[in-house]
C-alpha positions in Angstrom: 87.7 105.9 109.2 88.7 108.0 106.2 89.1 106.4 102.7 92.4 107.4 100.9 93.1 110.7 102.9 93.7 113.6 100.8 93.1 116.2 103.3 95.6 117.7 105.9 96.1 115.4 108.8 95.6 116.7 112.3 97.5 115.4 115.2 96.1 112.0 116.3 94.1 112.0 119.5 93.8 108.4 120.1 96.1 107.0 122.7 98.1 104.0 121.7 97.3 102.5 125.3 93.5 102.9 124.4 94.1 101.2 121.2 95.8 98.3 122.8 93.0 98.1 125.3 90.4 98.2 122.5 92.1 95.4 120.5 92.2 93.3 123.7 88.5 93.8 124.2 87.8 92.7 120.7 89.9 89.5 121.2 87.9 88.9 124.4 84.6 89.4 122.8 85.5 87.2 119.9 86.6 84.3 122.3 83.4 84.9 124.3 81.2 84.6 121.2 83.1 81.5 120.0 82.6 79.9 123.4 78.9 80.8 123.5 79.4 83.0 126.7 76.5 85.3 125.6 76.2 87.4 128.7 80.0 88.0 129.0 80.1 88.8 125.2 77.2 91.3 125.6 79.2 92.9 128.4 82.2 93.1 126.3 80.3 94.6 123.4 79.0 97.5 125.6 82.5 98.3 126.7 83.7 98.2 122.9 80.8 100.5 121.9 81.8 102.9 124.8 85.5 102.7 123.6 84.4 103.4 120.1 82.5 106.5 121.3 85.0 107.9 123.7 88.5 106.7 123.0 88.9 105.2 119.5 88.3 108.2 117.4 87.3 107.4 113.8 89.1 110.5 112.4 92.3 108.8 113.4 91.6 105.8 111.1 92.6 105.7 107.5 91.7 103.0 104.8 93.7 102.5 101.5 93.2 100.2 98.4 97.1 99.5 98.3 100.2 99.4 100.5 101.8 101.9 98.2 98.9 104.4 98.9 99.5 103.7 102.7 103.3 104.4 102.5 102.7 107.6 100.5 100.3 108.9 103.1 102.7 107.9 106.0 105.7 109.7 104.1 103.4 112.8 103.6 102.4 112.9 107.2 106.0 112.9 108.3 107.0 109.5 109.4 110.7 108.5 108.8 111.3 106.9 105.5 113.2 104.0 106.9 110.2 103.2 109.2 107.6 103.5 106.4 109.7 101.3 104.1 110.1 98.5 106.7 106.3 98.8 107.6 105.3 98.7 104.0 107.3 95.7 103.1 105.9 93.8 106.1 102.2 94.7 105.1 102.9 94.0 101.4 103.8 90.4 102.3 100.4 90.0 104.1 98.7 91.8 101.3 100.2 89.7 98.5 99.2 86.4 100.4 95.8 87.5 100.8 95.5 88.2 97.0 97.1 85.0 96.2 94.5 83.2 98.4 91.6 85.0 96.6 90.9 88.0 98.7 90.6 91.6 97.9 92.5 93.2 100.8 92.7 96.7 101.8 95.1 98.5 104.2 94.2 100.4 107.4 96.1 102.4 109.7 95.3 103.9 112.9 97.3 107.1 113.8 98.1 107.2 117.5 99.6 109.1 120.4 102.3 107.3 122.1 103.6 109.4 124.9 104.1 112.7 123.2 104.9 111.4 119.7 102.7 110.1 116.9 103.0 106.5 115.9 100.8 104.2 113.7 99.3 100.7 113.7 98.7 99.2 110.2 96.9 96.0 109.3 95.5 94.3 106.3 91.8 93.5 106.2 90.0 91.2 103.8 86.8 91.7 101.8 85.1 88.6 103.2 85.6 86.3 106.2 88.7 84.0 106.0 89.1 80.3 107.1 91.5 79.8 110.1 93.8 78.2 107.7 93.9 81.2 105.3 94.3 83.6 108.2 97.4 81.6 109.4 98.9 81.6 106.0 98.5 85.4 105.5 99.7 86.0 109.1 102.8 83.8 108.6 103.5 85.1 105.1 106.0 87.6 106.6 109.6 87.2 107.5 109.2 88.5 111.0 105.9 88.5 112.9 104.9 91.7 114.5 103.4 91.7 117.9 99.9 92.1 116.3 100.7 89.2 114.1 101.8 87.0 117.0 98.7 88.0 119.0 96.5 87.2 116.1 98.3 83.7 115.5 97.8 82.8 119.0 94.2 83.7 119.1 93.5 81.5 116.0 95.5 78.7 117.9 93.4 79.1 121.0 90.1 78.9 119.1 91.2 75.9 117.0 92.1 74.1 120.4 88.7 75.0 121.8 86.9 73.6 118.7 89.0 70.4 118.9 87.9 70.1 122.6 84.3 70.6 121.8 84.4 68.0 118.9 85.8 65.6 121.4 82.9 66.1 123.8 80.4 65.6 121.0 
């Protein structure tokens, strides 16, 4: 991934469908790790590494210190102003909640190919691991959950249910 892109941006090469599959693999690997399914986790990590080498191209990823920097970049690249404003407002809510909870967030985007057009997938990431409670607060700080927010929230809930189940068995 590139930090604060100041150079010309080529047309992205990472396909949206590959990005979704990659994110699904990451979700599965996290679940396998938390359920102590080591052989399945290792199998998934090999697939993830292959995806990182073949399909998820680092030159399509960008990291920014602020949502404003991300917005400026997306406008410079040519995304519609209305779309960028909406996305930025959404990510700013996540960002602000993370700061309020004591994290130092940054903003990432992946530029992606969807059919013949370019699109992007933004997200806020944190400087340190977050508790499940903090992750839920950050995810639900927005007025409308995105598909990615909903997926992440569901994953947290599944892991919490699993942990409660394990505690009962102990």
